C-alpha positions as CSV (number, residue, x, y, z in Angstrom):
1,M,0.0,0.0,0.0
2,A,1.3,3.4,-0.9
3,N,1.9,6.0,1.8
4,S,0.1,9.3,1.9
5,I,1.6,12.5,2.8
6,H,-1.0,12.5,5.6
7,E,0.3,9.2,7.0
8,F,0.8,9.2,10.8
9,N,1.4,6.7,13.5
10,D,-1.7,6.0,15.6
11,D,-1.8,7.6,19.0
12,E,-3.8,5.9,21.8
13,R,-4.6,9.3,23.4
14,N,-6.9,10.0,20.3
15,E,-9.4,7.4,21.8
16,N,-10.2,9.7,24.6
17,I,-10.3,13.1,22.8
18,L,-13.1,15.6,23.4
19,I,-14.6,16.9,20.2
20,Y,-16.5,20.3,19.9
21,V,-19.9,19.8,18.6
22,N,-22.1,23.0,18.3
23,G,-20.7,24.4,21.6
24,E,-20.5,21.1,23.6
25,L,-17.4,18.9,24.2
26,K,-18.3,15.3,23.5
27,P,-16.3,12.1,23.8
28,R,-15.2,10.6,20.6
29,K,-17.8,8.0,20.6
30,E,-20.6,10.4,21.3
31,A,-19.5,13.2,18.8
32,V,-22.2,12.8,16.2
33,V,-24.3,15.1,13.8
34,S,-27.7,14.5,12.3
35,V,-28.2,12.2,9.3
36,F,-30.1,15.3,7.9
37,D,-27.1,17.5,8.2
38,S,-26.1,19.5,5.2
39,G,-22.6,18.3,5.2
40,F,-23.6,14.6,5.2
41,V,-26.5,14.9,2.7
42,L,-24.8,17.4,0.3
43,G,-21.2,18.1,1.3
44,D,-22.5,21.6,1.9
45,G,-19.9,23.4,4.0
46,V,-16.3,24.6,4.3
47,W,-13.5,23.4,6.6
48,E,-9.9,24.2,7.6
49,G,-7.0,22.0,8.9
50,M,-4.6,23.5,11.3
51,R,-1.3,22.3,13.0
52,I,-0.7,23.0,16.7
53,H,2.6,24.3,17.9
54,G,3.1,25.5,21.5
55,G,-0.5,25.4,22.2
56,H,-1.5,27.7,19.3
57,P,-2.8,26.9,15.7
58,A,-0.2,28.0,13.3
59,F,-1.4,30.7,10.8
60,L,-4.8,30.9,12.5
61,D,-5.6,34.3,11.0
62,Q,-5.0,33.0,7.5
63,H,-7.1,29.9,8.1
64,L,-10.1,31.9,9.5
65,D,-9.8,34.4,6.7
66,R,-10.3,31.5,4.1
67,L,-13.0,29.9,6.2
68,Y,-15.1,33.1,6.5
69,E,-14.5,34.0,2.8
70,G,-15.6,30.5,1.8
71,A,-18.8,30.8,4.0
72,K,-19.7,34.2,2.6
73,A,-19.2,32.9,-1.0
74,I,-21.8,30.1,-0.4
75,A,-24.1,32.5,1.6
76,M,-23.7,30.5,4.8
77,N,-23.9,32.1,8.2
78,I,-21.4,30.5,10.4
79,G,-23.1,31.9,13.5
80,L,-20.0,32.7,15.5
81,D,-17.8,35.7,14.8
82,R,-13.9,35.2,14.7
83,N,-13.4,35.9,18.4
84,A,-16.0,33.4,19.4
85,L,-14.7,30.7,17.0
86,T,-11.1,31.4,18.2
87,E,-12.2,30.9,21.7
88,A,-13.9,27.6,20.7
89,I,-10.7,26.3,19.1
90,Y,-8.7,27.2,22.2
91,S,-11.2,25.8,24.6
92,T,-11.1,22.5,22.7
93,L,-7.2,22.3,22.8
94,F,-7.2,23.3,26.5
95,A,-9.9,20.5,27.3
96,N,-7.6,18.0,25.6
97,D,-4.4,19.3,27.1
98,M,-2.9,19.7,23.5
99,H,0.2,21.8,23.0
100,D,2.3,20.2,20.3
101,G,2.2,17.3,17.9
102,A,-1.5,17.9,17.2
103,H,-3.8,18.8,14.3
104,V,-7.2,20.3,14.3
105,R,-9.9,19.9,11.6
106,L,-12.5,22.6,11.8
107,M,-15.6,22.0,9.9
108,V,-18.7,24.1,9.3
109,T,-21.8,23.0,7.5
110,R,-25.1,24.8,6.7
111,G,-26.8,22.7,9.3
112,A,-29.7,20.2,9.6
113,K,-32.3,19.9,6.9
114,R,-36.0,19.3,7.2
115,T,-35.8,17.0,4.3
116,P,-32.7,15.8,2.4
117,Y,-32.8,18.3,-0.4
118,Q,-30.2,20.7,-1.9
119,D,-32.0,24.1,-1.6
120,P,-30.4,26.1,1.4
121,R,-34.0,27.1,2.3
122,A,-34.7,23.6,3.5
123,T,-32.3,24.2,6.3
124,I,-33.6,24.4,9.8
125,G,-31.6,26.1,12.7
126,S,-28.1,27.2,12.7
127,A,-24.8,26.0,11.1
128,T,-23.1,22.9,12.4
129,I,-19.7,23.6,13.8
130,V,-17.4,20.6,14.7
131,I,-13.7,20.9,15.8
132,I,-11.8,17.6,15.9
133,P,-8.3,17.7,17.6
134,E,-6.1,14.9,17.3
135,F,-2.5,14.0,18.4
136,K,-1.0,13.4,15.0
137,T,2.3,14.3,13.3
138,P,3.6,13.3,9.9
139,R,5.9,10.3,9.6
140,P,9.6,11.4,9.5
141,E,10.3,9.5,6.3
142,V,7.9,11.8,4.5
143,H,10.3,14.7,5.0
144,Q,13.4,12.8,4.2
145,K,12.5,10.2,1.5
146,G,9.6,11.9,-0.1
147,L,6.6,10.9,-2.3
148,K,5.8,9.2,-5.4
149,L,3.4,10.9,-7.7
150,F,1.3,9.8,-10.7
151,T,-0.5,12.2,-13.1
152,V,-4.2,11.3,-13.2
153,H,-6.8,11.9,-16.0
154,V,-9.1,13.8,-13.4
155,R,-8.7,17.5,-14.1
156,R,-9.0,20.6,-11.9
157,G,-12.3,22.4,-12.7
158,A,-12.9,25.9,-13.9
159,P,-14.4,28.4,-11.5
160,D,-17.8,28.3,-13.3
161,V,-18.1,24.7,-12.7
162,Q,-17.0,24.4,-8.9
163,D,-14.5,27.1,-7.9
164,P,-11.4,25.3,-6.7
165,K,-10.7,28.3,-4.5
166,L,-13.5,27.0,-2.2
167,N,-12.3,24.8,0.6
168,S,-15.6,23.0,0.5
169,H,-16.7,19.7,1.9
170,S,-17.4,18.6,-1.8
171,K,-14.1,16.9,-2.7
172,L,-15.2,14.1,-5.0
173,N,-13.0,15.2,-7.8
174,C,-10.0,15.0,-5.5
175,I,-11.1,11.6,-4.1
176,T,-11.4,10.1,-7.6
177,A,-8.0,11.5,-8.4
178,C,-6.6,9.9,-5.2
179,I,-8.1,6.5,-6.1
180,Q,-6.5,6.5,-9.4
181,A,-3.0,7.5,-8.0
182,T,-3.4,4.8,-5.3
183,E,-4.3,2.1,-7.9
184,A,-1.1,3.3,-9.9
185,G,1.0,2.6,-6.7
186,A,1.6,6.2,-6.1
187,D,1.4,8.4,-2.9
188,E,-0.5,11.4,-4.4
189,A,-2.2,12.4,-7.6
190,L,-0.7,15.2,-9.8
191,M,-3.6,17.0,-11.4
192,L,-3.6,19.1,-14.6
193,D,-5.8,22.1,-15.3
194,P,-8.3,22.2,-18.1
195,H,-5.6,23.5,-20.6
196,G,-3.2,20.6,-19.8
197,F,-0.8,22.6,-17.5
198,V,0.1,21.3,-14.0
199,A,-2.2,22.6,-11.5
200,T,-2.1,20.9,-8.1
201,C,-2.1,17.5,-6.3
202,N,-5.4,15.9,-4.8
203,S,-4.5,17.1,-1.3
204,T,-1.3,19.2,-1.5
205,H,0.2,21.9,-3.7
206,F,3.0,21.1,-6.2
207,F,6.3,22.8,-6.8
208,I,9.4,22.1,-8.9
209,V,12.9,23.5,-8.9
210,R,14.7,24.4,-12.1
211,K,18.1,26.0,-12.3
212,G,17.8,27.5,-8.8
213,E,14.3,28.8,-9.4
214,V,11.0,27.6,-7.5
215,W,8.0,27.1,-9.8
216,T,4.4,26.5,-8.8
217,S,1.3,26.8,-10.9
218,S,-0.5,30.0,-11.8
219,G,-2.9,29.2,-9.0
220,D,-5.8,29.8,-11.2
221,Y,-7.2,26.1,-10.8
222,C,-6.1,25.3,-7.3
223,L,-7.1,26.2,-3.7
224,A,-5.5,29.3,-2.2
225,G,-3.1,27.1,-0.2
226,I,-1.9,28.7,3.0
227,T,1.4,26.7,3.3
228,R,1.8,27.3,-0.5
229,S,1.6,31.1,0.1
230,N,3.9,30.9,3.1
231,V,6.6,29.0,1.0
232,L,6.3,31.7,-1.6
233,K,6.7,34.2,1.2
234,V,9.9,32.7,2.6
235,C,11.3,32.5,-0.9
236,R,10.9,36.2,-1.4
237,E,12.3,36.9,2.0
238,A,15.4,34.7,1.3
239,G,15.8,36.1,-2.2
240,I,15.1,32.8,-3.9
241,P,13.5,33.3,-7.3
242,A,10.0,31.9,-7.1
243,Y,7.3,32.1,-9.8
244,E,3.6,31.3,-10.2
245,K,3.3,30.3,-13.7
246,N,2.0,27.8,-16.4
247,F,4.3,24.9,-17.0
248,S,4.0,21.4,-18.5
249,L,4.8,17.9,-17.5
250,T,7.8,17.9,-19.9
251,E,9.3,20.7,-17.6
252,V,8.3,18.6,-14.6
253,Y,10.1,15.6,-15.7
254,S,13.4,17.4,-16.2
255,A,13.3,19.3,-12.9
256,E,16.1,19.2,-10.5
257,E,13.8,18.9,-7.5
258,A,10.1,18.6,-6.8
259,F,8.1,18.9,-3.6
260,V,4.6,19.4,-2.3
261,T,3.3,21.6,0.5
262,G,0.3,21.2,2.9
263,T,-0.7,22.1,6.4
264,F,0.0,18.7,7.9
265,A,3.3,18.0,6.6
266,G,4.6,21.4,5.7
267,V,7.2,20.9,2.9
268,A,7.8,17.3,1.6
269,P,10.0,16.2,-1.2
270,V,8.9,14.3,-4.3
271,H,11.3,11.6,-5.6
272,T,9.4,10.1,-8.5
273,I,6.7,11.3,-11.0
274,D,5.0,9.0,-13.6
275,G,8.0,6.7,-13.4
276,R,10.7,9.4,-13.8
277,L,13.1,9.7,-11.1
278,I,13.4,13.3,-10.1
279,R,15.8,13.0,-7.2
280,D,16.5,10.2,-4.8
281,G,15.5,11.8,-1.5
282,R,15.5,15.4,-0.3
283,G,17.4,18.0,-2.5
284,P,19.3,21.1,-1.2
285,M,16.3,23.6,-2.1
286,V,13.8,21.4,-0.3
287,E,16.2,21.2,2.7
288,I,16.5,25.0,2.8
289,L,12.7,25.5,2.4
290,Q,11.9,23.1,5.2
291,S,14.1,25.2,7.5
292,L,12.7,28.4,6.3
293,Y,9.2,27.3,6.6
294,Q,9.6,26.0,10.3
295,N,11.2,29.4,11.1
296,L,8.1,31.0,9.7
297,V,5.9,28.8,11.8
298,K,8.0,29.8,15.0
299,R,7.6,33.4,14.1
300,D,3.7,33.1,13.7
301,I,3.4,31.2,17.0
302,S,5.5,33.8,18.8
303,L,3.3,36.5,17.7
304,R,0.1,34.6,18.7
305,S,1.6,33.8,22.1
306,D,1.6,37.5,22.9
307,T,-1.9,38.2,21.7
308,S,-3.9,34.9,22.3
309,P,-6.9,34.8,24.5
């Protein structure tokens, strides 16, 4: 079985976590939502994933920006303002005594339906808010040895079909891409845009390194990734040439290095794409960017430590 970038070692403490469900902290086995919930019935909602460092969610402001922008885009009232939602996140972490080596999944759906039908006017009551905290860290080999990618036939959609900027619960195109990559023996799917240029992966963002330059897609057909934007930020700060642009698989196969980014694992190298060996293990640029990104995380946590509730 191939290993996902999200692969982790099970932690027995997760059996006893308390999960936030609509203002209440519930034991794992009792944390449930209605079968009429919009998220279950239709995938109608938005979500965020956050890593916890020193008792704080890294880049919390950026995550909340994206969450509230997504909710506004689909005309969904979260029901809590940013301060109240922030307090709910911290209360959940405190109740679980979580400080490091943890990950939080924050999910908001439109709420329960009076009947399983797509029209938002069939919703009764307020939004459903769930916060799942877990003790979870990526396996070390992900950062050292890297991943194997396979280019799938599933394309990233255009904004007038389903805007890829929305971090919605509706992820079926990414799931089908993941299935195809897994069946091909890969760890992650590389997805093209409608024009045949490289777009992103099914659950991470994709970069290559060519002649000392860092390239990623134009961003037109992928989620506004927070780790992606932060890697571009540290490149600019360090004077590393970094570009958002269209490029093809031909340019990918001849790259010196490749890597993916995501909230859970940060920066992880890619060793093989479609049977072509890019690099055996972690390259020098990936090693530099891993260090720069971790320093940025520490800076963000330091600022939050001074202002957190």
